[in-house]
N, C-alpha and C positions, 0 to 999 in steps of 0.2 A: 432158508428161513421158513419156519412152519407156517401153514396157512392159518388164518384166524379161526377160532372155534365158531362154528356156524350156529345160526338160530335153529330152533326146533324143526321147522319144516325142511330145512336143508340137510339135516342129519341123515346118516345111514339108517336104514329101517331098524336094525338091532339096537342102535343108540337111542332112537325115539322110543322104542318099546321099553328100554331100560329106564329112561326118564319117567315115562308114564307109570311103570310099575313101582318105582321108588317113591313117586309122589303119592300113588294110591295107598301105599303102606306106611306113609308118613304118620307119626304120632302127633295128633293135633295140639297145637299150642296157641293160645291167644296172641295177638300181635304185640310185639315188643314196643312198637311205636303207634300211639293212638292217633286215629284220623278224625273224621267228623262223625257226628251222630252218637249213638250209644256205645258203651264199653262192652267188650266181650269178656265174660267171666270164665275162670277155669270150671270144668265140669267133666261129665262122662261123654266126651265127644267121640262120635262113631261115624265113619265114612258110610254114606248111604248111596246105593244099596251095598250090601256086604260082599257082593261078588267083586271080581277084579276089574269090572268095567269102569270107564271114566265118563263123566257127564259130557264133556266137550273138549275138543282139541283144535287149536288154531295155529296160525303160522308161527306165533311167537310164545305159545304157552299152552297150558293144560288147566282145565277148570273142573272142580268137583265140589260136591256138597257134603258137609259135616253137620250132624245133628247132636245136640246135647240131650241125652236120653236119661230119664230118671231110672236108676237101677232097680228101684222097688216096683214102680208101676209100669215101667216101660213106655211112659208117656214122653213125647218130645217137648222139651222145655225151650229150646232155641234152635235156630238154623242159621248157617252161614255158608256162603260160597267162597272158596279160596282159589285164587288164580295164581298158578305157578308159572312165572314169566321166565322164559329162556330165549332171550332176544338175540343171542350171539355176541361174540366179543366186540365187534365193531360198534354196534348200537349201544352195547352196555358201556363201553369206555368213552362214548361220546358225551361230553359235559352238557350238551344241549338237552339231554334226555334226563337230567337231574335238576332238582331245585337248587338255585344259586350256583349252578355249574359244578356242584360237588359230587363227583362220581362216588357211588357207594353210600350216599346220604338218602334223602327222601326221593323216591321215584317221582318224576314230573307228572306222570299219569294220575297218581294219587292226589297231588296238590291241584291239578287243573279241575278235576271232578269236584273237589271240595270247595274251591273258589266259586264255582258256578252254583253249587248247592247253597253256599252262604249268601250269595247274591239274591236268592229268592226272598221275597218280602215276608213270608210267614211259613209255618209248618205245613199248611194245606198245599201250598204251591211247591214247597221243597220236595214233596213226594215225587215230583216229575223228574228228579235227577237221582241217579243211583250213586250215593257218595261212597267214598272209600273209608271203611271203618278203621283201617290201619295197614301197616306194612311190617315185614320182618324178613329174617333169613337172607339178608343182603350179603353177597359175597364181597368182602373188602377189596378195594381197588388194587392193593399190592399182592393179592393172592392170584396166582395163575391156576385157574380151575378148569376142569373138563367142561363144565357148564356155568357160564356167567348167569346168575339167577337171583331172583327174589320173589317174595310172595305178597299178594294184595288180598285184602279181606273185604267182601261185599255182602249186602243184604241178599237173601235168597228171594228170587221172583218166582212164585209158585205157578204162575200161568204162562210160563215160557216166554219166547220171543215173538215179536210181530211176524218174523219170517215163518215161524212154525204155525202161528195162528192162520196166516194166509194160506199155507200149504194144506191146512186141515179144512179149509172151506170146501163144501161139497162141489163136485164138478157138475157142469151143465153143458148142454150142446144145443144151440139154436138150430131150428130146421133149416137145412141147406148149408149150414156152416161147415168149413173145412176142418177146423180145429176145435177142440173142447176148451171152454173157459171154466171159470169158477163163479159161484154165486157171490153177488156183491154183499158187502157189509151193510147193516142197517144204517140209514142216513144219520140218526142221532149219535151212533158210535163213530162215524167218520168225523162229524163236527167236534166231538169230544177229543179225538186224537189230534185233530188240527189245532184246537185250542191248546192242548197240553204241550205240543211241540212248539207252538208259538211262544208260550211262556218260557220254555227252556231256551229258545233263541234270544229272547229279550234279556234273560239273565247272562247269557254269554256276551251280550253287547255291553253289559254293565261292568264286567270285571276289569282289573288292571286300570282302575280309575277312569273308566270309559273308553280306554284304548280298545278293549274287546278281545275276544278269543274266537278262533276258528276251530271247530271240531274236526273237520276234514273227512270224517268217516261216519256220517249219519246215514244209516241204511237199516232195513228191517231186522237184520241180525244183531244190531246194536241198540234196538228198542225193545224193552222188556215190560212185562206186566206183573205187578204185585197184587196182593190181596185188595179187594174193593174197599173204598172209603164209604162207610155207611152214611156219612153226612153229605156226600156229593156224588152224583152219578153212581148210586149204590149198586146198580145192576151190572156195572162194568168194572173190570180190574183196572188198577191205577197204572197208567203209562209212565215208564221211566226211561230217560235217555241215559245210556251207559257207554263204557269203553272210551275213555279220554286218552288213550294211548298215542293218538296222533294229534291231539289238541295243541295249539300253539298260540301264545300271545301275538297279537297283530302288530308286531314290530315292522320296521321298514324292510328288514331282511326277509321276513315272511311274506309281506305284501308283494315284494318283488320276486318271489319264488326262488330265493337263494338256496344254497346247499343245505341249509337247516331243514327244509321240508322235503328234499328230494329222496330221502330214504324213509319217509313216514308211510306206513301201510295205509292204502286207500282202496276202497271198493270202486273200481272204475265204472261199473254199471250205474252208480248213483253219483259219481263225482261231477262237480261243476266244470264247465269248459276250462275255466282258468286254473283248475286243479287236476286236470286230466292230461295224461301223456300218450304219445303214440306208441303202439305196441306192434311187433315185439321191440323190447328195449335193446338198443345196440350194445354189444359187449365192450366194456372199457371205454365208453363214451358217455357224455352227459345226456340227460333225458331230453327228448324232443317234445316240447309242450304242444298239446293239441291246438291251443289258441295262443300263438306266440306273443301277442301284444296286450295281454290282459294281466290284471293283478288280482291276488287273493284279497278279499275284504269281508266285512260282516255279511255281505250279500251272499257269500259262498254257503253260509249256513242256511239261508232262506232257500237257495236253489235246491239243496239237498232235501230240505223239508218238502218242497213242492214236488220234486221228483218222486219222493216216497209217497206223497199224497196221490199222484197219478197211479202208482202201483196199487195203493189201497182201494182206490175207486174202481179201477178196471180189473184188479187182481191179475194183471199181466206185468212182467218185468219190463223195465225200460229198454228200449231198443238202442 
């Protein structure tokens, strides 16, 4: 019996390169299925930059930027980021990763982001969640393909991720210090980020009729910055929580850390104790949880927000 088709990170090098090259040369199409927010119109969509490079590569997908360019003036009319998800056969065929358990329907990642976005009380606060504008190119469940895949469409965040912003902070070295650190962010900016993330966590608590949602993967690489809002904190870019690929409704199975969450990608450096496992992971054996007697809850989101806050204040990664 053939091994399951792997996720992107586990593919052979040549296979990964082929996936990235094929995606980079993909002819842009607006999403077949509309998500939240505005609609994307047909236009003169061009991959930016024109070279063969890719904006970002993750364990389960490739991300790149497309711009709608006016052919006459060469002015950019619109921008959108497309995430080409290659999660592997096992995760793709898992009904728990699809809305209403319908494999090949709406990806759960899209629905989770848009539920939280819709739970925000107004457009000003909705800015702090990156919604999914739509999805498409879903491989039907009855098709045996080389890559089980689909595409998600998101707003482009022009000021990059919090991870990149922190890395760009100038380095400093105190007299007598063994290691170099980085200059701290201005205090108003820290409070602004804290408030923005708090509002996102409140919205996560409200979804599913108050049952709530756990993101599981809040870390600087999944927090982005869009263009500033001229009506509020105009000197700072708008913070957006993104990537709801590991987000789950807080059902009893999730709270009790059942099989449904054991394959979800999590950044262990920022994971809460109840959502962190012992490494290395034993082969062909269940995960060994770092805190055996704890449960996942709404507090898991708060822990990740506070851990990220420590990183932002000290500009040092959690130990």
